[in-house]
N, C-alpha and C positions, 0 to 999 in steps of 0.2 A: 668338281665339287665334291666335297666329302659329307657324308651324312653326319649330322650333329648326334652325338650320344646324349640321350636324355639323362638327367641327373638322377643317379640311383641312390636312394636313401637307405642307409643301413638299418636293418631290421634287428633290434635287440629284444630279446625275450628275458623275462625274469624267471630264474629257475624255481621250480615248484617248492624246493625246500627252503626258500628265502621268504619269510614273512614280510610284514610291513617294516617301516623303519624302527630302529631302537635308538633310545637316548643314551648317550655315553657322556660321563663327566670326568672320566679318567682314562689315560691311555699309557700303556707300557710299550716301549720300542726297543728292539734288539736287532742286532745284525750280524751276519758274517760276510765274508768277502763276496759271496755270490747272491745274497737276498737280504732283504729287510723284513722283519716280522713285526706287525702292529697288533696289539691286543687292546680292544675297547672294552671299558667296564662302565657299569653303572653302580656307583657306590653311595650308600647312605648310612650315615652313622658308622657302625662297626661291621656292617655287612655289605657285600658286594656281589656282583654277578657279572661274568664275561658276557657280553652281548654280541661280540663279533671279533673275528681274527682275519687279518690280511697278510699275505706273503707276496712280495713283489720284487722285481730286479732293481738295482740300484739306479739304473738309467730311467726306468719308469717312475721310480720314487721321486726322481729330480723333476719329471714332468708334473707329478702331483703337486710337489712343493711350489713349482712356478704358477700352476693354475690356482692353488690355494692363495698365494701371494696377490696374484692379480684380482681375484674375487674379493680379497680382503680390502684391497685399496679401493675397489669400486663401492664396497659396503660403506666404508668410512667417508667416502665422498658424498654418499647419499644420506647416511644417517648419523655421521659424526664419528669422532674417534672413540675407539673402544677402550674403556678403562680395565686394565688387568687386575682381577681380584687376587688377594694374596693366596699363595699356594697352601695347601693343607699342611699343617704342622707334622703330621705323622700318618702313616698308613699301617700302623701297628695292629696285628691281629688279622690282617687280611691275607697274609701269605705272600705278599709281594714286597720287593725291596728295590731301592734305588741303587742301580749298578753304574757308579761313575768310574 
């Protein structure tokens, strides 16, 4: 008979340099073959502030997208379909551009 291993729960700590959550209403995404870079911004009127940056591997980004899609489906089942607002017409003056 083997001894059953108790479930070990992962212990995650928040780094001291990470404050509470930030609100972002705009995001810029770029990529190379090796990584995806996401810049999250809080923009109001003609001013904005970068509130977070994330770099991750393509494989991990795929898992993030899958998790977001799963949670979005669950949200809409519980609260109803989300209506997508019109995208801002311009981001002129912020120093960011759309790279298609």
